[in-house]
All heavy atoms as an XYZ file, in Angstrom:
739
protein
N     -29.369     41.449     45.729
C     -28.016     41.899     46.025
C     -28.130     43.169     46.874
O     -28.826     44.101     46.521
C     -27.259     42.177     44.722
C     -25.839     42.643     44.951
S     -24.927     42.981     43.428
C     -24.737     41.352     42.765
N     -27.422     43.189     47.978
C     -27.479     44.353     48.853
C     -26.567     45.451     48.339
O     -25.720     45.233     47.470
C     -27.077     43.978     50.291
O     -25.708     43.602     50.282
C     -27.928     42.849     50.834
N     -26.740     46.640     48.903
C     -25.925     47.785     48.494
C     -24.459     47.550     48.842
O     -23.559     47.908     48.078
C     -26.462     49.083     49.145
C     -27.837     49.404     48.562
C     -25.503     50.241     48.938
C     -28.513     50.593     49.175
N     -24.155     46.914     49.992
C     -22.768     46.633     50.380
C     -22.091     45.689     49.390
O     -20.933     45.882     49.026
C     -22.702     46.037     51.782
C     -22.710     47.094     52.859
O     -22.504     48.270     52.576
N     -22.954     46.673     54.080
N     -22.781     44.641     48.965
C     -22.207     43.712     47.999
C     -21.946     44.412     46.671
O     -20.921     44.212     46.040
C     -23.127     42.517     47.783
C     -23.198     41.580     48.964
C     -24.241     40.486     48.758
O     -25.219     40.683     48.034
N     -24.035     39.349     49.401
N     -22.902     45.230     46.257
C     -22.750     45.958     45.005
C     -21.574     46.928     45.075
O     -20.768     47.006     44.145
C     -24.039     46.710     44.669
C     -23.968     47.449     43.369
C     -23.984     46.752     42.171
C     -23.858     48.825     43.339
C     -23.908     47.420     40.960
C     -23.771     49.503     42.136
C     -23.798     48.796     40.947
N     -21.429     47.641     46.190
C     -20.324     48.597     46.310
C     -18.978     47.876     46.352
O     -17.991     48.376     45.822
C     -20.503     49.497     47.532
O     -20.435     48.746     48.724
N     -18.919     46.701     46.966
C     -17.672     45.919     46.976
C     -17.287     45.489     45.560
O     -16.112     45.499     45.198
C     -17.802     44.700     47.876
C     -17.791     45.064     49.347
O     -17.367     46.157     49.725
N     -18.279     44.167     50.179
N     -18.275     45.118     44.763
C     -18.000     44.733     43.385
C     -17.487     45.928     42.587
O     -16.529     45.826     41.821
C     -19.258     44.127     42.731
C     -19.578     42.775     43.377
C     -19.087     43.972     41.229
C     -20.912     42.184     42.959
N     -18.111     47.083     42.800
C     -17.682     48.293     42.097
C     -16.261     48.660     42.494
O     -15.441     49.021     41.643
C     -18.662     49.466     42.367
C     -18.109     50.777     41.835
C     -20.016     49.161     41.757
N     -15.935     48.564     43.789
C     -14.567     48.853     44.241
C     -13.570     47.909     43.575
O     -12.508     48.314     43.130
C     -14.442     48.739     45.754
C     -15.115     49.831     46.531
C     -15.777     49.557     47.724
C     -15.105     51.148     46.086
C     -16.401     50.558     48.446
C     -15.732     52.151     46.789
C     -16.377     51.863     47.970
O     -16.982     52.852     48.674
N     -13.921     46.630     43.522
C     -13.037     45.650     42.889
C     -12.833     45.937     41.423
O     -11.719     45.850     40.894
N     -13.910     46.294     40.735
C     -13.816     46.601     39.318
C     -12.964     47.846     39.096
O     -12.266     47.966     38.090
C     -15.232     46.768     38.713
C     -15.926     45.416     38.673
C     -15.178     47.383     37.325
C     -17.386     45.471     38.272
N     -12.970     48.769     40.030
C     -12.187     49.998     39.885
C     -10.727     49.800     40.277
O      -9.831     50.357     39.639
C     -12.805     51.106     40.726
N     -10.465     49.003     41.302
C      -9.104     48.866     41.832
C      -8.214     48.013     40.929
O      -7.080     48.378     40.642
C      -9.141     48.290     43.265
C      -9.717     49.352     44.210
C      -7.760     47.850     43.723
C      -9.965     48.852     45.610
N      -8.699     46.883     40.473
C      -7.868     45.957     39.701
C      -7.359     46.593     38.404
O      -6.155     46.583     38.140
C      -8.619     44.625     39.450
C      -7.864     43.749     38.466
C      -8.849     43.901     40.765
N      -8.222     47.185     37.591
C      -7.686     47.828     36.368
C      -6.786     49.023     36.678
O      -5.835     49.292     35.946
C      -8.931     48.273     35.604
C     -10.035     47.460     36.150
C      -9.680     47.158     37.558
N      -7.088     49.733     37.764
C      -6.250     50.881     38.119
C      -4.831     50.431     38.447
O      -3.853     51.058     38.034
C      -6.837     51.632     39.309
O      -8.111     52.119     39.000
N      -4.692     49.336     39.199
C      -3.367     48.822     39.532
C      -2.656     48.343     38.274
O      -1.461     48.582     38.091
C      -3.472     47.697     40.558
C      -2.150     47.213     41.046
C      -1.362     48.022     41.851
C      -1.668     45.971     40.692
C      -0.128     47.588     42.293
C      -0.436     45.530     41.137
C       0.329     46.341     41.935
N      -3.392     47.697     37.378
C      -2.800     47.262     36.123
C      -2.321     48.441     35.290
O      -1.261     48.392     34.673
N      -3.086     49.519     35.299
C      -2.685     50.717     34.578
C      -1.420     51.322     35.180
O      -0.505     51.728     34.458
C      -3.820     51.742     34.593
C      -3.548     53.058     33.875
C      -3.373     52.806     32.386
C      -4.677     54.037     34.135
N      -1.344     51.357     36.503
C      -0.133     51.870     37.152
C       1.090     51.045     36.786
O       2.170     51.586     36.531
C      -0.312     51.896     38.671
C      -1.205     52.987     39.235
C      -1.407     52.782     40.728
C      -0.621     54.352     38.966
N       0.938     49.722     36.758
C       2.064     48.858     36.378
C       2.493     49.114     34.939
O       3.682     49.171     34.637
C       1.693     47.387     36.550
C       1.709     46.842     37.961
C       1.177     45.409     37.968
C       3.090     46.895     38.553
N       1.524     49.271     34.059
C       1.878     49.459     32.654
C       2.484     50.831     32.394
O       3.239     51.004     31.452
C       0.651     49.255     31.774
O      -0.286     50.296     32.002
N       2.179     51.813     33.223
C       2.736     53.152     33.042
C       4.057     53.340     33.773
O       4.599     54.425     33.814
C       1.731     54.212     33.506
C       0.443     54.302     32.685
C      -0.500     55.310     33.309
C       0.750     54.665     31.253
N       4.569     52.291     34.391
C       5.870     52.273     35.071
C       5.926     53.143     36.329
O       6.990     53.507     36.793
C       6.994     52.696     34.120
O       7.075     51.794     33.064
N       4.787     53.516     36.878
C       4.803     54.235     38.147
C       5.207     53.305     39.284
O       5.837     53.709     40.236
C       3.427     54.839     38.459
C       3.059     55.971     37.564
C       1.884     55.943     36.851
C       3.896     57.068     37.426
C       1.538     56.987     36.015
C       3.562     58.117     36.595
C       2.379     58.080     35.891
N       4.846     52.031     39.162
C       5.135     51.070     40.221
C       6.418     50.311     39.926
O       7.085     49.837     40.827
C       3.949     50.097     40.382
C       4.216     49.083     41.463
C       2.677     50.874     40.702
N       6.824     50.201     38.668
C       7.991     49.406     38.275
C       9.289     49.910     38.882
O      10.264     49.180     38.944
C       8.125     49.355     36.757
C       7.104     48.438     36.139
O       6.531     47.606     36.823
N       6.857     48.601     34.855
N       9.353     51.150     39.327
C      10.592     51.657     39.889
C      10.948     50.963     41.195
O      12.071     51.034     41.651
C      10.535     53.186     40.079
C       9.394     53.581     41.002
C      10.447     53.902     38.753
C       9.356     55.060     41.361
N       9.983     50.260     41.792
C      10.248     49.561     43.042
C      10.868     48.191     42.815
O      11.401     47.598     43.748
C       8.959     49.409     43.845
N      10.812     47.671     41.591
C      11.361     46.358     41.317
C      12.869     46.455     41.119
O      13.393     47.482     40.710
C      10.695     45.739     40.086
C       9.227     45.504     40.271
C       8.312     46.031     39.379
C       8.758     44.771     41.347
C       6.952     45.813     39.549
C       7.411     44.552     41.522
C       6.500     45.071     40.635
N      13.565     45.364     41.398
C      15.021     45.385     41.304
C      15.484     45.408     39.847
O      14.801     44.932     38.955
C      15.605     44.177     42.010
O      15.180     43.000     41.372
N      16.642     45.961     39.666
C      17.260     46.063     38.350
C      18.600     45.334     38.403
O      19.322     45.420     39.395
C      17.468     47.539     37.963
C      16.126     48.267     37.921
C      18.178     47.655     36.642
C      16.267     49.758     37.748
N      18.940     44.622     37.345
C      20.216     43.910     37.299
C      21.367     44.908     37.338
O      21.306     45.971     36.738
C      20.302     43.068     36.039
N      22.383     44.554     38.087
C      23.562     45.409     38.185
C      24.759     44.659     37.605
O      24.816     43.436     37.645
C      23.862     45.819     39.645
C      22.736     46.665     40.200
C      24.076     44.613     40.519
N      25.727     45.372     37.057
C      26.910     44.685     36.522
C      27.722     44.055     37.653
O      27.820     44.615     38.744
C      27.688     45.798     35.830
C      27.171     47.069     36.392
C      25.776     46.809     36.865
N      28.258     42.890     37.374
C      29.073     42.198     38.368
C      30.475     42.789     38.399
O      31.038     43.142     37.366
C      29.152     40.711     38.040
C      27.828     39.958     38.054
C      28.056     38.516     37.620
C      27.188     40.002     39.422
N      31.023     42.864     39.600
C      32.394     43.340     39.728
C      33.331     42.141     39.689
O      32.938     41.036     40.063
C      32.596     44.148     41.025
C      32.245     43.299     42.248
C      31.759     45.413     41.010
C      32.590     43.955     43.579
N      34.543     42.305     39.226
C      35.481     41.179     39.193
C      35.803     40.686     40.608
O      35.874     41.474     41.554
C      36.733     41.755     38.538
C      36.359     43.070     37.982
C      35.107     43.518     38.668
N      35.983     39.396     40.736
C      36.340     38.799     42.024
C      37.830     38.981     42.237
O      38.639     38.594     41.392
C      35.976     37.307     42.060
C      34.475     37.131     41.865
C      36.430     36.674     43.361
C      34.054     35.692     41.685
N      38.201     39.565     43.368
C      39.615     39.734     43.703
C      39.768     39.577     45.215
O      39.712     40.532     45.969
C      40.137     41.093     43.259
C      41.626     41.249     43.488
O      42.309     40.216     43.685
O      42.104     42.396     43.480
N      39.939     38.317     45.639
C      40.082     38.033     47.063
C      41.534     38.081     47.515
O      41.804     38.013     48.702
C      39.527     36.631     47.390
O      40.291     35.659     46.671
C      38.057     36.519     47.020
N      42.449     38.158     46.567
C      43.868     38.090     46.894
C      44.427     36.694     46.713
O      45.632     36.482     46.765
N      43.538     35.730     46.509
C      43.950     34.351     46.268
C      43.433     33.924     44.896
O      42.228     33.757     44.710
C      43.372     33.424     47.343
O      43.549     32.074     46.992
N      44.340     33.728     43.928
C      43.892     33.345     42.576
C      43.108     32.034     42.558
O      42.154     31.898     41.789
C      45.195     33.212     41.789
C      46.210     33.967     42.570
C      45.778     33.926     44.002
N      43.495     31.074     43.409
C      42.762     29.805     43.457
C      41.324     30.025     43.914
O      40.382     29.470     43.349
C      43.451     28.812     44.394
C      44.782     28.328     43.848
O      44.965     28.380     42.611
O      45.631     27.902     44.660
N      41.141     30.818     44.961
C      39.804     31.105     45.466
C      38.995     31.881     44.425
O      37.809     31.612     44.229
C      39.880     31.887     46.779
C      38.546     32.206     47.452
C      37.783     30.928     47.776
C      38.790     33.017     48.724
N      39.648     32.828     43.754
C      38.957     33.606     42.719
C      38.389     32.698     41.624
O      37.306     32.951     41.104
C      39.900     34.632     42.081
C      40.313     35.727     43.043
O      39.699     35.837     44.129
O      41.267     36.468     42.719
N      39.128     31.641     41.267
C      38.662     30.713     40.233
C      37.615     29.743     40.770
O      36.749     29.287     40.025
C      39.830     29.921     39.669
C      40.774     30.751     38.839
C      41.954     29.926     38.347
O      42.148     28.786     38.757
N      42.747     30.525     37.465
N      37.661     29.425     42.063
C      36.754     28.424     42.627
C      35.396     28.981     43.034
O      34.433     28.226     43.124
C      37.408     27.725     43.812
C      38.516     26.790     43.391
O      38.530     26.319     42.252
N      39.455     26.528     44.277
N      35.295     30.281     43.281
C      33.998     30.848     43.684
C      32.948     30.660     42.589
O      31.836     30.199     42.880
C      34.159     32.320     44.108
C      34.891     32.372     45.453
C      32.806     33.016     44.210
C      35.209     33.782     45.934
N      33.219     30.981     41.319
C      32.202     30.705     40.288
C      31.870     29.217     40.168
O      30.719     28.854     39.907
C      32.840     31.228     38.998
C      33.841     32.238     39.456
C      34.355     31.723     40.766
N      32.871     28.343     40.373
C      32.616     26.898     40.326
C      31.686     26.485     41.454
O      30.820     25.622     41.275
C      33.930     26.128     40.410
C      34.805     26.296     39.193
C      36.126     25.581     39.375
C      37.071     25.866     38.211
N      38.397     25.274     38.428
N      31.861     27.110     42.638
C      31.001     26.817     43.791
C      29.546     27.165     43.464
O      28.633     26.364     43.674
C      31.491     27.598     45.011
C      30.545     27.561     46.180
C      30.432     26.421     46.950
C      29.788     28.668     46.509
C      29.568     26.381     48.035
C      28.928     28.642     47.588
C      28.812     27.494     48.359
N      29.316     28.361     42.927
C      27.950     28.763     42.615
C      27.368     27.953     41.469
O      26.163     27.684     41.434
C      27.878     30.266     42.340
C      27.952     31.070     43.602
C      29.096     31.769     43.924
C      26.886     31.101     44.483
C      29.169     32.501     45.105
C      26.944     31.824     45.654
C      28.090     32.529     45.972
N      28.203     27.529     40.541
C      27.745     26.648     39.479
C      27.320     25.298     40.052
O      26.300     24.729     39.639
C      28.849     26.466     38.444
O      28.439     25.580     37.442
N      28.080     24.794     40.994
C      27.744     23.538     41.667
C      26.398     23.662     42.392
O      25.551     22.768     42.308
C      28.849     23.163     42.650
S      28.525     21.659     43.606
N      26.186     24.784     43.079
C      24.917     25.027     43.775
C      23.771     25.044     42.757
O      22.723     24.430     42.976
C      24.960     26.370     44.546
C      25.977     26.316     45.684
C      23.578     26.749     45.067
C      25.602     25.450     46.842
N      23.976     25.743     41.649
C      22.941     25.827     40.609
C      22.580     24.439     40.096
O      21.396     24.106     39.944
C      23.424     26.721     39.467
C      22.505     26.716     38.291
N      21.317     27.409     38.277
C      22.590     26.090     37.091
C      20.721     27.205     37.126
N      21.474     26.417     36.384
N      23.586     23.625     39.812
C      23.323     22.272     39.299
C      22.646     21.399     40.354
O      21.779     20.591     40.019
C      24.614     21.621     38.815
C      25.168     22.250     37.588
N      24.489     22.303     36.389
C      26.338     22.897     37.361
C      25.206     22.931     35.487
N      26.341     23.318     36.054
N      23.008     21.572     41.622
C      22.378     20.788     42.694
C      20.898     21.135     42.808
O      20.045     20.241     42.932
C      23.094     21.042     44.017
N      20.573     22.421     42.756
C      19.170     22.844     42.841
C      18.418     22.391     41.595
O      17.283     21.916     41.689
C      19.066     24.374     43.029
C      17.640     24.849     42.901
C      19.638     24.783     44.379
N      19.049     22.506     40.435
C      18.400     22.093     39.189
C      18.095     20.591     39.192
O      17.071     20.163     38.669
C      19.271     22.457     37.988
C      18.619     22.187     36.677
N      17.550     22.923     36.227
C      18.883     21.259     35.728
C      17.178     22.450     35.052
N      17.971     21.446     34.727
N      18.954     19.805     39.809
C      18.730     18.360     39.856
C      17.571     18.003     40.792
O      17.036     16.900     40.717
C      19.999     17.631     40.283
O      20.309     17.919     41.630
N      17.168     18.940     41.669
C      16.037     18.686     42.565
C      14.692     18.808     41.861
O      13.667     18.461     42.435
C      16.049     19.669     43.751
C      17.166     19.381     44.711
O      17.692     18.286     44.749
N      17.535     20.380     45.493
N      14.665     19.324     40.640
C      13.404     19.544     39.939
C      12.671     18.229     39.665
O      11.449     18.199     39.656
C      13.635     20.289     38.619
C      14.285     21.643     38.772
C      13.457     22.595     39.606
O      12.264     22.706     39.439
N      14.115     23.289     40.521
N      13.403     17.147     39.446
C      12.770     15.864     39.123
C      12.467     15.025     40.354
O      11.827     13.991     40.252
C      13.662     15.060     38.168
C      13.689     15.601     36.754
C      14.696     16.717     36.573
O      15.728     16.716     37.260
O      14.439     17.607     35.746
N      12.928     15.443     41.537
C      12.700     14.667     42.758
C      11.269     14.902     43.218
O      10.831     16.040     43.369
C      13.702     15.079     43.861
C      13.448     14.308     45.136
C      15.126     14.866     43.385
N      10.524     13.817     43.434
C       9.097     13.966     43.730
C       8.798     14.188     45.215
O       7.857     14.887     45.551
C       8.334     12.735     43.242
O       8.824     11.588     43.893
N       9.579     13.617     46.104
C       9.243     13.713     47.531
C      10.091     14.741     48.274
O      10.423     14.570     49.440
C       9.361     12.338     48.193
C      10.754     11.740     48.061
O      11.486     12.165     47.160
O      11.087     10.839     48.854
N      10.402     15.860     47.625
C      11.189     16.916     48.240
C      10.287     18.137     48.427
O       9.368     18.368     47.649
C      12.435     17.257     47.384
C      13.416     18.101     48.163
C      12.044     17.942     46.108
C      14.774     18.244     47.483
N      10.537     18.897     49.480
C       9.765     20.102     49.747
C       9.872     21.067     48.568
O      10.916     21.175     47.923
C      10.299     20.771     51.013
O       9.762     22.061     51.179
N       8.796     21.774     48.287
C       8.778     22.720     47.164
C       9.843     23.799     47.331
O      10.374     24.318     46.344
C       7.399     23.358     47.041
N      10.178     24.131     48.570
C      11.203     25.153     48.834
C      12.540     24.756     48.216
O      13.237     25.578     47.638
C      11.347     25.358     50.335
C      12.447     26.316     50.731
C      12.236     27.687     50.667
C      13.684     25.862     51.165
C      13.233     28.582     51.020
C      14.681     26.744     51.524
C      14.459     28.109     51.453
O      15.443     28.988     51.800
N      12.891     23.468     48.320
C      14.194     23.003     47.853
C      14.233     22.750     46.344
O      15.230     22.303     45.814
C      14.644     21.778     48.638
C      14.922     22.104     50.081
C      14.126     21.595     51.092
C      15.948     22.959     50.424
C      14.373     21.924     52.407
C      16.199     23.297     51.743
C      15.407     22.771     52.741
N      13.147     23.044     45.654
C      13.180     23.025     44.193
C      13.746     24.336     43.669
O      14.028     24.473     42.489
C      11.800     22.758     43.628
C      11.312     21.347     43.943
C      10.042     21.021     43.224
C       9.562     19.646     43.618
N       9.986     18.603     42.745
N      13.916     25.330     44.575
C      14.463     26.637     44.194
C      15.666     27.049     45.035
O      16.383     27.965     44.662
C      13.380     27.715     44.315
C      12.155     27.414     43.524
N      12.110     27.548     42.159
C      10.939     26.951     43.886
C      10.918     27.202     41.724
N      10.187     26.834     42.755
N      15.861     26.409     46.165
C      16.953     26.751     47.081
C      17.749     25.486     47.418
O      17.195     24.397     47.461
C      16.401     27.353     48.376
C      15.629     28.643     48.188
C      16.491     29.786     47.714
O      17.698     29.800     48.027
O      15.964     30.666     47.034
N      19.062     25.622     47.686
C      19.863     24.432     48.006
C      19.628     23.962     49.437
O      19.284     24.749     50.314
C      21.304     24.926     47.826
C      21.222     26.390     48.125
C      19.888     26.834     47.623
N      19.826     22.676     49.651
C      19.786     22.154     51.012
C      21.128     22.423     51.681
O      22.122     22.737     51.013
C      19.519     20.634     51.012
O      20.617     19.981     50.371
C      18.217     20.287     50.314
N      21.165     22.283     52.981
C      22.410     22.492     53.730
C      23.483     21.502     53.266
O      24.642     21.873     53.077
C      22.137     22.323     55.228
C      23.337     22.519     56.098
C      22.972     22.331     57.567
C      24.174     22.427     58.461
N      23.827     22.215     59.877
N      23.091     20.258     53.052
C      24.054     19.243     52.612
C      24.601     19.537     51.221
O      25.773     19.294     50.949
C      23.409     17.857     52.636
C      23.194     17.352     54.049
O      23.887     17.779     54.977
N      22.228     16.468     54.221
N      23.763     20.084     50.340
C      24.238     20.438     48.999
C      25.262     21.563     49.063
O      26.272     21.530     48.360
C      23.056     20.853     48.114
C      22.166     19.691     47.730
C      20.869     20.114     47.089
O      20.466     21.287     47.227
O      20.245     19.252     46.445
N      25.026     22.540     49.922
C      25.977     23.640     50.078
C      27.301     23.118     50.634
O      28.378     23.464     50.145
C      25.401     24.746     50.983
C      26.453     25.800     51.291
C      24.180     25.386     50.339
N      27.228     22.255     51.638
C      28.445     21.692     52.243
C      29.210     20.859     51.219
O      30.437     20.971     51.092
C      28.094     20.864     53.496
C      27.605     21.794     54.610
C      29.288     20.042     53.967
C      27.017     21.071     55.810
N      28.484     20.026     50.458
C      29.142     19.198     49.431
C      29.809     20.061     48.366
O      30.954     19.801     47.974
C      28.132     18.257     48.771
C      27.699     17.130     49.696
O      28.393     16.882     50.715
O      26.657     16.496     49.401
N      29.106     21.091     47.905
C      29.697     21.973     46.890
C      30.915     22.712     47.447
O      31.911     22.889     46.746
C      28.647     22.966     46.368
S      27.418     22.217     45.294
N      30.826     23.136     48.696
C      31.973     23.825     49.325
C      33.171     22.881     49.395
O      34.285     23.261     49.040
C      31.598     24.322     50.714
C      32.724     25.022     51.411
C      32.988     26.348     51.153
C      33.520     24.351     52.324
C      34.039     27.009     51.792
C      34.568     24.992     52.980
C      34.839     26.328     52.704
N      32.930     21.651     49.850
C      34.017     20.680     49.972
C      34.616     20.327     48.610
O      35.827     20.125     48.502
C      33.528     19.417     50.675
C      33.307     19.621     52.169
O      33.841     20.599     52.715
O      32.558     18.808     52.770
N      33.778     20.266     47.574
C      34.261     19.873     46.247
C      34.951     21.003     45.485
O      35.722     20.731     44.565
C      33.100     19.325     45.399
C      32.606     18.011     45.944
O      33.331     17.263     46.590
N      31.347     17.725     45.696
N      34.673     22.246     45.832
C      35.235     23.360     45.057
C      36.204     24.212     45.885
O      37.360     24.345     45.535
C      34.143     24.261     44.494
O      33.317     24.732     45.568
C      33.287     23.531     43.483
N      35.745     24.773     46.962
C      36.558     25.720     47.745
C      37.538     24.991     48.636
O      38.705     25.363     48.738
C      35.656     26.633     48.615
C      34.570     27.320     47.784
C      36.481     27.624     49.409
C      35.078     28.357     46.827
N      37.095     23.950     49.280
C      37.884     23.277     50.309
C      38.765     22.165     49.733
O      39.403     21.442     50.477
C      36.949     22.713     51.370
C      37.583     22.622     52.731
O      38.570     23.288     53.001
N      37.019     21.805     53.592
N      38.807     22.011     48.410
C      39.582     20.900     47.835
C      41.034     21.275     47.632
O      41.478     22.362     47.627
C      38.971     20.473     46.515
O      38.960     21.539     45.585
């Protein structure tokens, strides 16, 4: 084993636990997002105010139904397709 290989191993052994220690001490956690309280929806249209949560629920169910589809891109197992968004919009907001 050469000196360069040995020093790379030592660096790796030092860096990985150090980063783990920083995460556990919350020095790095301040960069992660924190949940914020939702504000009430007030668009001026009571119908729209009631349909916006239904729209997002429809999107959630459409994406959730993609979990069992075998020949779909991995991206769409977590994000809606354009057609799903259009269908949900037509069924909730545009109805």
